[in-house]
C-alpha positions as CSV (number, residue, x, y, z in Angstrom):
1,M,-0.1,0.0,-0.2
2,E,1.3,3.4,-0.9
3,V,1.3,6.1,1.7
4,Y,2.1,9.8,1.4
5,N,2.7,12.3,4.4
6,F,3.6,16.0,4.3
7,F,3.1,19.0,6.3
8,V,2.1,22.5,5.0
9,A,3.1,25.5,7.1
10,G,0.9,28.5,7.0
11,I,-2.7,29.6,8.1
12,P,-5.1,27.3,6.4
13,K,-7.7,29.3,4.2
14,P,-11.1,28.2,3.5
15,Q,-12.3,28.1,-0.1
16,P,-14.5,31.4,-0.3
17,R,-17.6,31.7,-2.5
18,P,-16.7,33.0,-5.9
19,R,-16.8,36.8,-6.3
20,I,-18.4,38.7,-9.5
21,T,-17.1,41.9,-10.6
22,K,-19.8,44.4,-12.0
23,S,-18.5,43.5,-15.6
24,G,-19.6,39.8,-14.6
25,H,-16.2,38.5,-14.3
26,V,-15.8,35.7,-11.8
27,Y,-12.7,35.4,-9.6
28,T,-11.5,33.8,-6.6
29,P,-10.3,35.9,-3.8
30,E,-6.5,36.3,-3.5
31,S,-6.4,35.1,0.2
32,V,-7.1,31.5,-0.7
33,K,-4.7,31.4,-3.6
34,V,-1.6,31.9,-1.4
35,W,-2.8,28.8,0.6
36,K,-3.6,26.6,-2.3
37,D,-0.2,27.3,-3.8
38,A,1.8,26.4,-0.7
39,V,-0.2,23.1,-0.6
40,K,0.3,22.2,-4.2
41,L,4.1,23.2,-4.1
42,T,4.7,21.3,-0.7
43,A,2.8,18.3,-2.1
44,L,4.7,18.2,-5.1
45,K,8.0,18.1,-3.4
46,H,7.0,15.0,-1.6
47,F,5.4,13.3,-4.4
48,D,7.4,11.8,-7.1
49,Q,5.1,9.4,-8.9
50,T,2.6,9.6,-12.0
51,I,-0.8,11.0,-11.4
52,L,-3.0,8.9,-9.0
53,T,-6.1,7.2,-10.5
54,E,-7.2,5.0,-7.7
55,P,-9.7,5.5,-4.9
56,L,-8.0,7.3,-2.0
57,V,-8.4,7.7,1.8
58,V,-7.2,11.2,3.0
59,T,-6.6,12.3,6.4
60,I,-5.9,16.1,7.2
61,R,-5.3,17.9,10.5
62,F,-5.6,21.6,10.1
63,Y,-3.8,23.8,12.9
64,L,-5.3,27.1,13.1
65,P,-3.8,30.2,15.3
66,K,-5.1,30.2,18.9
67,P,-6.3,33.3,20.0
68,K,-3.9,35.6,22.1
69,G,-4.0,34.6,25.7
70,M,-5.3,31.2,25.2
71,K,-3.2,28.9,27.2
72,Q,-3.2,25.6,25.1
73,L,-2.9,22.3,27.2
74,G,-2.2,19.4,24.6
75,K,-4.8,19.1,21.6
76,V,-7.6,21.7,21.5
77,F,-10.3,21.2,18.9
78,H,-11.1,24.4,17.2
79,S,-14.7,25.2,17.0
80,K,-15.0,28.4,15.4
81,K,-14.8,29.7,11.6
82,P,-13.7,28.6,9.3
83,D,-15.9,25.6,8.5
84,I,-14.1,22.4,8.0
85,D,-15.9,21.6,4.7
86,N,-14.6,25.0,3.2
87,L,-10.9,24.2,4.4
88,L,-11.4,20.7,2.9
89,K,-12.5,22.4,-0.6
90,S,-9.6,24.7,-0.9
91,T,-7.1,21.8,0.2
92,L,-8.6,19.0,-2.0
93,D,-8.8,21.3,-4.9
94,A,-5.1,22.4,-4.5
95,L,-4.0,18.6,-4.8
96,C,-5.5,18.1,-8.1
97,P,-2.1,18.2,-9.8
98,L,-1.4,14.8,-7.7
99,W,-4.5,12.8,-8.6
100,E,-6.8,12.6,-11.6
101,D,-9.4,14.5,-9.8
102,D,-10.6,15.1,-6.3
103,S,-13.5,12.9,-6.9
104,L,-11.0,10.0,-6.2
105,V,-11.1,10.9,-2.6
106,S,-13.5,8.0,-1.4
107,R,-12.9,8.7,2.5
108,V,-12.0,11.7,4.3
109,Y,-10.9,12.2,8.0
110,A,-10.4,15.8,8.9
111,E,-9.9,17.5,12.0
112,K,-9.0,21.0,13.0
113,Y,-7.2,22.2,16.3
114,Y,-5.8,25.2,17.7
115,G,-2.1,25.3,16.8
116,D,0.7,27.9,17.2
117,E,0.6,31.2,15.6
118,A,2.1,29.9,12.4
119,G,-0.6,27.3,11.7
120,G,-0.4,24.6,9.1
121,A,-1.8,21.4,8.0
122,Y,-0.7,17.7,8.2
123,Y,-1.7,15.6,5.3
124,H,-1.6,11.9,4.9
125,W,-3.4,9.7,2.3
126,N,-3.1,6.1,1.0
127,I,-4.6,4.2,-1.8
128,A,-8.0,2.7,-0.7
């Protein structure tokens, strides 16, 4: 069984709703592009294979900055915005260069925690 692991440093960003200009042009806000590029570039550094085409099981742990003054004792779940489904959307879309399409993801385990100020996300996936 092939297994892939890597960590992306930075503050995870959710996939926002598309924005539309007055002229009707649809665009994605810049805030998520930086995160998606970091995910894609880090993943490509850790991945030296042809594009995956088999069903995948993906585990992602998001670490979001803790509020100032919060004393963290061990793993503390993050229960505020951003929503985990929007974090997954931006991240799985960013990983599309590694697999044929994110529809190959057949099972997802996702968690979000308070981390340090730098934030980040840990990725683990394997062929189902």
